[in-house]
mmCIF file of the N, C-alpha and C atoms, coordinates in Angstrom:
data_MODEL
# 
_entry.id   MODEL 
# 
loop_
_atom_site.group_PDB 
_atom_site.id 
_atom_site.type_symbol 
_atom_site.label_atom_id 
_atom_site.label_alt_id 
_atom_site.label_comp_id 
_atom_site.label_asym_id 
_atom_site.label_entity_id 
_atom_site.label_seq_id 
_atom_site.pdbx_PDB_ins_code 
_atom_site.Cartn_x 
_atom_site.Cartn_y 
_atom_site.Cartn_z 
_atom_site.occupancy 
_atom_site.B_iso_or_equiv 
_atom_site.pdbx_formal_charge 
_atom_site.auth_seq_id 
_atom_site.auth_comp_id 
_atom_site.auth_asym_id 
_atom_site.auth_atom_id 
_atom_site.pdbx_PDB_model_num 
ATOM 1   N N  . MET A 1 1  ? -55.594 97.986  -39.961 1.00 0.00 ? 1  MET A N  1 
ATOM 2   C CA . MET A 1 1  ? -54.701 98.101  -38.804 1.00 0.00 ? 1  MET A CA 1 
ATOM 3   C C  . MET A 1 1  ? -54.948 99.390  -38.103 1.00 0.00 ? 1  MET A C  1 
ATOM 4   N N  . LYS A 1 2  ? -54.981 99.356  -36.800 1.00 0.00 ? 2  LYS A N  1 
ATOM 5   C CA . LYS A 1 2  ? -55.144 100.595 -35.972 1.00 0.00 ? 2  LYS A CA 1 
ATOM 6   C C  . LYS A 1 2  ? -53.950 101.499 -36.127 1.00 0.00 ? 2  LYS A C  1 
ATOM 7   N N  . SER A 1 3  ? -54.182 102.838 -35.945 1.00 0.00 ? 3  SER A N  1 
ATOM 8   C CA . SER A 1 3  ? -53.083 103.750 -36.045 1.00 0.00 ? 3  SER A CA 1 
ATOM 9   C C  . SER A 1 3  ? -52.025 103.567 -34.995 1.00 0.00 ? 3  SER A C  1 
ATOM 10  N N  . THR A 1 4  ? -52.414 103.116 -33.797 1.00 0.00 ? 4  THR A N  1 
ATOM 11  C CA . THR A 1 4  ? -51.435 102.908 -32.739 1.00 0.00 ? 4  THR A CA 1 
ATOM 12  C C  . THR A 1 4  ? -50.564 101.650 -33.096 1.00 0.00 ? 4  THR A C  1 
ATOM 13  N N  . THR A 1 5  ? -51.170 100.696 -33.671 1.00 0.00 ? 5  THR A N  1 
ATOM 14  C CA . THR A 1 5  ? -50.414 99.489  -34.129 1.00 0.00 ? 5  THR A CA 1 
ATOM 15  C C  . THR A 1 5  ? -49.389 99.923  -35.209 1.00 0.00 ? 5  THR A C  1 
ATOM 16  N N  . THR A 1 6  ? -49.818 100.724 -36.096 1.00 0.00 ? 6  THR A N  1 
ATOM 17  C CA . THR A 1 6  ? -48.959 101.160 -37.182 1.00 0.00 ? 6  THR A CA 1 
ATOM 18  C C  . THR A 1 6  ? -47.747 101.988 -36.576 1.00 0.00 ? 6  THR A C  1 
ATOM 19  N N  . SER A 1 7  ? -48.048 102.856 -35.606 1.00 0.00 ? 7  SER A N  1 
ATOM 20  C CA . SER A 1 7  ? -47.029 103.619 -34.930 1.00 0.00 ? 7  SER A CA 1 
ATOM 21  C C  . SER A 1 7  ? -45.965 102.693 -34.295 1.00 0.00 ? 7  SER A C  1 
ATOM 22  N N  . TRP A 1 8  ? -46.459 101.699 -33.598 1.00 0.00 ? 8  TRP A N  1 
ATOM 23  C CA . TRP A 1 8  ? -45.589 100.746 -32.853 1.00 0.00 ? 8  TRP A CA 1 
ATOM 24  C C  . TRP A 1 8  ? -44.719 99.967  -33.890 1.00 0.00 ? 8  TRP A C  1 
ATOM 25  N N  . VAL A 1 9  ? -45.332 99.607  -35.012 1.00 0.00 ? 9  VAL A N  1 
ATOM 26  C CA . VAL A 1 9  ? -44.559 98.856  -36.003 1.00 0.00 ? 9  VAL A CA 1 
ATOM 27  C C  . VAL A 1 9  ? -43.485 99.733  -36.599 1.00 0.00 ? 9  VAL A C  1 
ATOM 28  N N  . VAL A 1 10 ? -43.758 100.986 -36.881 1.00 0.00 ? 10 VAL A N  1 
ATOM 29  C CA . VAL A 1 10 ? -42.791 101.927 -37.429 1.00 0.00 ? 10 VAL A CA 1 
ATOM 30  C C  . VAL A 1 10 ? -41.642 102.115 -36.437 1.00 0.00 ? 10 VAL A C  1 
ATOM 31  N N  . THR A 1 11 ? -42.042 102.368 -35.139 1.00 0.00 ? 11 THR A N  1 
ATOM 32  C CA . THR A 1 11 ? -40.991 102.545 -34.120 1.00 0.00 ? 11 THR A CA 1 
ATOM 33  C C  . THR A 1 11 ? -40.176 101.281 -33.965 1.00 0.00 ? 11 THR A C  1 
ATOM 34  N N  . GLY A 1 12 ? -40.759 100.122 -33.932 1.00 0.00 ? 12 GLY A N  1 
ATOM 35  C CA . GLY A 1 12 ? -39.987 98.886  -33.736 1.00 0.00 ? 12 GLY A CA 1 
ATOM 36  C C  . GLY A 1 12 ? -39.105 98.617  -34.921 1.00 0.00 ? 12 GLY A C  1 
ATOM 37  N N  . LEU A 1 13 ? -39.521 98.822  -36.111 1.00 0.00 ? 13 LEU A N  1 
ATOM 38  C CA . LEU A 1 13 ? -38.747 98.691  -37.330 1.00 0.00 ? 13 LEU A CA 1 
ATOM 39  C C  . LEU A 1 13 ? -37.533 99.653  -37.258 1.00 0.00 ? 13 LEU A C  1 
ATOM 40  N N  . GLY A 1 14 ? -37.823 100.890 -36.835 1.00 0.00 ? 14 GLY A N  1 
ATOM 41  C CA . GLY A 1 14 ? -36.748 101.864 -36.747 1.00 0.00 ? 14 GLY A CA 1 
ATOM 42  C C  . GLY A 1 14 ? -35.738 101.471 -35.752 1.00 0.00 ? 14 GLY A C  1 
ATOM 43  N N  . ALA A 1 15 ? -36.109 100.833 -34.640 1.00 0.00 ? 15 ALA A N  1 
ATOM 44  C CA . ALA A 1 15 ? -35.182 100.388 -33.583 1.00 0.00 ? 15 ALA A CA 1 
ATOM 45  C C  . ALA A 1 15 ? -34.307 99.239  -34.190 1.00 0.00 ? 15 ALA A C  1 
ATOM 46  N N  . VAL A 1 16 ? -34.939 98.365  -34.958 1.00 0.00 ? 16 VAL A N  1 
ATOM 47  C CA . VAL A 1 16 ? -34.118 97.287  -35.606 1.00 0.00 ? 16 VAL A CA 1 
ATOM 48  C C  . VAL A 1 16 ? -33.148 97.834  -36.556 1.00 0.00 ? 16 VAL A C  1 
ATOM 49  N N  . VAL A 1 17 ? -33.587 98.747  -37.465 1.00 0.00 ? 17 VAL A N  1 
ATOM 50  C CA . VAL A 1 17 ? -32.683 99.373  -38.445 1.00 0.00 ? 17 VAL A CA 1 
ATOM 51  C C  . VAL A 1 17 ? -31.570 100.168 -37.769 1.00 0.00 ? 17 VAL A C  1 
ATOM 52  N N  . SER A 1 18 ? -31.897 100.866 -36.659 1.00 0.00 ? 18 SER A N  1 
ATOM 53  C CA . SER A 1 18 ? -30.874 101.598 -35.933 1.00 0.00 ? 18 SER A CA 1 
ATOM 54  C C  . SER A 1 18 ? -29.840 100.660 -35.360 1.00 0.00 ? 18 SER A C  1 
ATOM 55  N N  . GLY A 1 19 ? -30.279 99.527  -34.817 1.00 0.00 ? 19 GLY A N  1 
ATOM 56  C CA . GLY A 1 19 ? -29.339 98.605  -34.304 1.00 0.00 ? 19 GLY A CA 1 
ATOM 57  C C  . GLY A 1 19 ? -28.434 98.038  -35.429 1.00 0.00 ? 19 GLY A C  1 
ATOM 58  N N  . LEU A 1 20 ? -28.976 97.807  -36.544 1.00 0.00 ? 20 LEU A N  1 
ATOM 59  C CA . LEU A 1 20 ? -28.108 97.287  -37.736 1.00 0.00 ? 20 LEU A CA 1 
ATOM 60  C C  . LEU A 1 20 ? -27.146 98.405  -38.104 1.00 0.00 ? 20 LEU A C  1 
ATOM 61  N N  . GLY A 1 21 ? -27.559 99.674  -38.151 1.00 0.00 ? 21 GLY A N  1 
ATOM 62  C CA . GLY A 1 21 ? -26.708 100.738 -38.533 1.00 0.00 ? 21 GLY A CA 1 
ATOM 63  C C  . GLY A 1 21 ? -25.608 100.929 -37.496 1.00 0.00 ? 21 GLY A C  1 
ATOM 64  N N  . ALA A 1 22 ? -25.956 100.738 -36.217 1.00 0.00 ? 22 ALA A N  1 
ATOM 65  C CA . ALA A 1 22 ? -24.979 100.921 -35.152 1.00 0.00 ? 22 ALA A CA 1 
ATOM 66  C C  . ALA A 1 22 ? -23.877 99.857  -35.245 1.00 0.00 ? 22 ALA A C  1 
ATOM 67  N N  . THR A 1 23 ? -24.185 98.654  -35.692 1.00 0.00 ? 23 THR A N  1 
ATOM 68  C CA . THR A 1 23 ? -23.128 97.660  -35.856 1.00 0.00 ? 23 THR A CA 1 
ATOM 69  C C  . THR A 1 23 ? -22.252 97.946  -37.060 1.00 0.00 ? 23 THR A C  1 
ATOM 70  N N  . MET A 1 24 ? -22.742 98.694  -38.026 1.00 0.00 ? 24 MET A N  1 
ATOM 71  C CA . MET A 1 24 ? -21.964 99.013  -39.249 1.00 0.00 ? 24 MET A CA 1 
ATOM 72  C C  . MET A 1 24 ? -21.453 100.449 -39.160 1.00 0.00 ? 24 MET A C  1 
ATOM 73  N N  . ARG A 1 25 ? -21.325 101.079 -38.035 1.00 0.00 ? 25 ARG A N  1 
ATOM 74  C CA . ARG A 1 25 ? -21.061 102.480 -37.904 1.00 0.00 ? 25 ARG A CA 1 
ATOM 75  C C  . ARG A 1 25 ? -19.674 102.880 -38.409 1.00 0.00 ? 25 ARG A C  1 
ATOM 76  N N  . GLN A 1 26 ? -18.813 101.956 -38.706 1.00 0.00 ? 26 GLN A N  1 
ATOM 77  C CA . GLN A 1 26 ? -17.413 102.360 -39.161 1.00 0.00 ? 26 GLN A CA 1 
ATOM 78  C C  . GLN A 1 26 ? -17.512 102.936 -40.559 1.00 0.00 ? 26 GLN A C  1 
ATOM 79  N N  . SER A 1 27 ? -18.527 102.531 -41.322 1.00 0.00 ? 27 SER A N  1 
ATOM 80  C CA . SER A 1 27 ? -18.649 103.043 -42.710 1.00 0.00 ? 27 SER A CA 1 
ATOM 81  C C  . SER A 1 27 ? -19.691 104.122 -42.752 1.00 0.00 ? 27 SER A C  1 
ATOM 82  N N  . ARG A 1 28 ? -19.583 104.885 -43.886 1.00 0.00 ? 28 ARG A N  1 
ATOM 83  C CA . ARG A 1 28 ? -20.605 105.955 -44.097 1.00 0.00 ? 28 ARG A CA 1 
ATOM 84  C C  . ARG A 1 28 ? -21.971 105.369 -44.325 1.00 0.00 ? 28 ARG A C  1 
ATOM 85  N N  . LEU A 1 29 ? -22.054 104.201 -44.966 1.00 0.00 ? 29 LEU A N  1 
ATOM 86  C CA . LEU A 1 29 ? -23.350 103.565 -45.165 1.00 0.00 ? 29 LEU A CA 1 
ATOM 87  C C  . LEU A 1 29 ? -23.975 103.208 -43.835 1.00 0.00 ? 29 LEU A C  1 
ATOM 88  N N  . GLY A 1 30 ? -23.224 102.721 -42.910 1.00 0.00 ? 30 GLY A N  1 
ATOM 89  C CA . GLY A 1 30 ? -23.710 102.387 -41.595 1.00 0.00 ? 30 GLY A CA 1 
ATOM 90  C C  . GLY A 1 30 ? -24.211 103.612 -40.846 1.00 0.00 ? 30 GLY A C  1 
ATOM 91  N N  . THR A 1 31 ? -23.585 104.750 -40.978 1.00 0.00 ? 31 THR A N  1 
ATOM 92  C CA . THR A 1 31 ? -24.042 105.993 -40.386 1.00 0.00 ? 31 THR A CA 1 
ATOM 93  C C  . THR A 1 31 ? -25.409 106.424 -40.954 1.00 0.00 ? 31 THR A C  1 
ATOM 94  N N  . GLY A 1 32 ? -25.494 106.285 -42.254 1.00 0.00 ? 32 GLY A N  1 
ATOM 95  C CA . GLY A 1 32 ? -26.775 106.595 -42.962 1.00 0.00 ? 32 GLY A CA 1 
ATOM 96  C C  . GLY A 1 32 ? -27.923 105.715 -42.578 1.00 0.00 ? 32 GLY A C  1 
ATOM 97  N N  . ILE A 1 33 ? -27.646 104.437 -42.392 1.00 0.00 ? 33 ILE A N  1 
ATOM 98  C CA . ILE A 1 33 ? -28.624 103.471 -41.967 1.00 0.00 ? 33 ILE A CA 1 
ATOM 99  C C  . ILE A 1 33 ? -29.106 103.761 -40.531 1.00 0.00 ? 33 ILE A C  1 
ATOM 100 N N  . LEU A 1 34 ? -28.107 104.125 -39.703 1.00 0.00 ? 34 LEU A N  1 
ATOM 101 C CA . LEU A 1 34 ? -28.408 104.468 -38.320 1.00 0.00 ? 34 LEU A CA 1 
ATOM 102 C C  . LEU A 1 34 ? -29.350 105.749 -38.281 1.00 0.00 ? 34 LEU A C  1 
ATOM 103 N N  . GLY A 1 35 ? -29.003 106.696 -39.030 1.00 0.00 ? 35 GLY A N  1 
ATOM 104 C CA . GLY A 1 35 ? -29.874 107.950 -39.073 1.00 0.00 ? 35 GLY A CA 1 
ATOM 105 C C  . GLY A 1 35 ? -31.263 107.664 -39.616 1.00 0.00 ? 35 GLY A C  1 
ATOM 106 N N  . PHE A 1 36 ? -31.318 106.826 -40.632 1.00 0.00 ? 36 PHE A N  1 
ATOM 107 C CA . PHE A 1 36 ? -32.652 106.356 -41.235 1.00 0.00 ? 36 PHE A CA 1 
ATOM 108 C C  . PHE A 1 36 ? -33.482 105.678 -40.143 1.00 0.00 ? 36 PHE A C  1 
ATOM 109 N N  . GLY A 1 37 ? -32.864 104.793 -39.371 1.00 0.00 ? 37 GLY A N  1 
ATOM 110 C CA . GLY A 1 37 ? -33.603 104.147 -38.332 1.00 0.00 ? 37 GLY A CA 1 
ATOM 111 C C  . GLY A 1 37 ? -34.064 105.039 -37.273 1.00 0.00 ? 37 GLY A C  1 
ATOM 112 N N  . LEU A 1 38 ? -33.153 105.957 -36.820 1.00 0.00 ? 38 LEU A N  1 
ATOM 113 C CA . LEU A 1 38 ? -33.550 106.875 -35.777 1.00 0.00 ? 38 LEU A CA 1 
ATOM 114 C C  . LEU A 1 38 ? -34.653 107.843 -36.264 1.00 0.00 ? 38 LEU A C  1 
ATOM 115 N N  . ALA A 1 39 ? -34.651 108.194 -37.526 1.00 0.00 ? 39 ALA A N  1 
ATOM 116 C CA . ALA A 1 39 ? -35.746 109.041 -38.026 1.00 0.00 ? 39 ALA A CA 1 
ATOM 117 C C  . ALA A 1 39 ? -37.063 108.287 -37.979 1.00 0.00 ? 39 ALA A C  1 
ATOM 118 N N  . HIS A 1 40 ? -37.054 106.944 -38.196 1.00 0.00 ? 40 HIS A N  1 
ATOM 119 C CA . HIS A 1 40 ? -38.324 106.159 -38.094 1.00 0.00 ? 40 HIS A CA 1 
ATOM 120 C C  . HIS A 1 40 ? -38.754 106.097 -36.632 1.00 0.00 ? 40 HIS A C  1 
ATOM 121 N N  . VAL A 1 41 ? -37.843 105.952 -35.718 1.00 0.00 ? 41 VAL A N  1 
ATOM 122 C CA . VAL A 1 41 ? -38.232 105.942 -34.286 1.00 0.00 ? 41 VAL A CA 1 
ATOM 123 C C  . VAL A 1 41 ? -38.896 107.288 -33.933 1.00 0.00 ? 41 VAL A C  1 
ATOM 124 N N  . VAL A 1 42 ? -38.282 108.320 -34.301 1.00 0.00 ? 42 VAL A N  1 
ATOM 125 C CA . VAL A 1 42 ? -38.898 109.655 -33.984 1.00 0.00 ? 42 VAL A CA 1 
ATOM 126 C C  . VAL A 1 42 ? -40.282 109.799 -34.617 1.00 0.00 ? 42 VAL A C  1 
ATOM 127 N N  . LEU A 1 43 ? -40.411 109.420 -35.875 1.00 0.00 ? 43 LEU A N  1 
ATOM 128 C CA . LEU A 1 43 ? -41.645 109.628 -36.580 1.00 0.00 ? 43 LEU A CA 1 
ATOM 129 C C  . LEU A 1 43 ? -42.746 108.651 -35.966 1.00 0.00 ? 43 LEU A C  1 
ATOM 130 N N  . GLY A 1 44 ? -42.352 107.480 -35.564 1.00 0.00 ? 44 GLY A N  1 
ATOM 131 C CA . GLY A 1 44 ? -43.353 106.594 -34.920 1.00 0.00 ? 44 GLY A CA 1 
ATOM 132 C C  . GLY A 1 44 ? -43.811 107.085 -33.625 1.00 0.00 ? 44 GLY A C  1 
ATOM 133 N N  . VAL A 1 45 ? -42.854 107.660 -32.842 1.00 0.00 ? 45 VAL A N  1 
ATOM 134 C CA . VAL A 1 45 ? -43.313 108.220 -31.530 1.00 0.00 ? 45 VAL A CA 1 
ATOM 135 C C  . VAL A 1 45 ? -44.120 109.471 -31.705 1.00 0.00 ? 45 VAL A C  1 
ATOM 136 N N  . LEU A 1 46 ? -43.754 110.321 -32.625 1.00 0.00 ? 46 LEU A N  1 
ATOM 137 C CA . LEU A 1 46 ? -44.606 111.523 -32.903 1.00 0.00 ? 46 LEU A CA 1 
ATOM 138 C C  . LEU A 1 46 ? -46.002 111.180 -33.362 1.00 0.00 ? 46 LEU A C  1 
ATOM 139 N N  . ASP A 1 47 ? -46.103 110.061 -34.171 1.00 0.00 ? 47 ASP A N  1 
ATOM 140 C CA . ASP A 1 47 ? -47.418 109.709 -34.618 1.00 0.00 ? 47 ASP A CA 1 
ATOM 141 C C  . ASP A 1 47 ? -48.260 109.162 -33.479 1.00 0.00 ? 47 ASP A C  1 
ATOM 142 N N  . MET A 1 48 ? -47.671 108.533 -32.450 1.00 0.00 ? 48 MET A N  1 
ATOM 143 C CA . MET A 1 48 ? -48.347 108.086 -31.296 1.00 0.00 ? 48 MET A CA 1 
ATOM 144 C C  . MET A 1 48 ? -48.832 109.245 -30.485 1.00 0.00 ? 48 MET A C  1 
ATOM 145 N N  . LEU A 1 49 ? -48.152 110.370 -30.450 1.00 0.00 ? 49 LEU A N  1 
ATOM 146 C CA . LEU A 1 49 ? -48.496 111.528 -29.640 1.00 0.00 ? 49 LEU A CA 1 
ATOM 147 C C  . LEU A 1 49 ? -49.503 112.460 -30.349 1.00 0.00 ? 49 LEU A C  1 
ATOM 148 N N  . ARG A 1 50 ? -49.737 112.221 -31.596 1.00 0.00 ? 50 ARG A N  1 
ATOM 149 C CA . ARG A 1 50 ? -50.641 113.083 -32.376 1.00 0.00 ? 50 ARG A CA 1 
ATOM 150 C C  . ARG A 1 50 ? -52.092 112.808 -31.950 1.00 0.00 ? 50 ARG A C  1 
ATOM 151 N N  . PRO A 1 51 ? -52.867 113.874 -31.702 1.00 0.00 ? 51 PRO A N  1 
ATOM 152 C CA . PRO A 1 51 ? -54.263 113.690 -31.313 1.00 0.00 ? 51 PRO A CA 1 
ATOM 153 C C  . PRO A 1 51 ? -55.057 113.053 -32.461 1.00 0.00 ? 51 PRO A C  1 
ATOM 154 N N  . GLN A 1 52 ? -55.973 112.150 -32.085 1.00 0.00 ? 52 GLN A N  1 
ATOM 155 C CA . GLN A 1 52 ? -56.777 111.426 -33.090 1.00 0.00 ? 52 GLN A CA 1 
ATOM 156 C C  . GLN A 1 52 ? -58.031 112.199 -33.301 1.00 0.00 ? 52 GLN A C  1 
ATOM 157 N N  . PRO A 1 53 ? -58.506 112.463 -34.606 1.00 0.00 ? 53 PRO A N  1 
ATOM 158 C CA . PRO A 1 53 ? -59.735 113.134 -34.790 1.00 0.00 ? 53 PRO A CA 1 
ATOM 159 C C  . PRO A 1 53 ? -60.913 112.246 -34.395 1.00 0.00 ? 53 PRO A C  1 
ATOM 160 N N  . ASN A 1 54 ? -61.962 112.912 -33.941 1.00 0.00 ? 54 ASN A N  1 
ATOM 161 C CA . ASN A 1 54 ? -63.239 112.219 -33.579 1.00 0.00 ? 54 ASN A CA 1 
ATOM 162 C C  . ASN A 1 54 ? -63.993 111.873 -34.801 1.00 0.00 ? 54 ASN A C  1 
ATOM 163 N N  . LYS A 1 55 ? -64.495 110.627 -34.839 1.00 0.00 ? 55 LYS A N  1 
ATOM 164 C CA . LYS A 1 55 ? -65.261 110.141 -35.948 1.00 0.00 ? 55 LYS A CA 1 
ATOM 165 C C  . LYS A 1 55 ? -66.738 110.256 -35.679 1.00 0.00 ? 55 LYS A C  1 
# 
């Protein structure tokens, strides 16, 4: 799998998990799930912005 594809998958999965956490936000578990998803979104976007080494 290409690195850009992996970055998009991580970002998309983070968005889905963030949505799930946002619906459960009344509990502490929901807040943790929301933060976990947002962290994945940030890491996926940062991975897309990282310069690729020349092969």
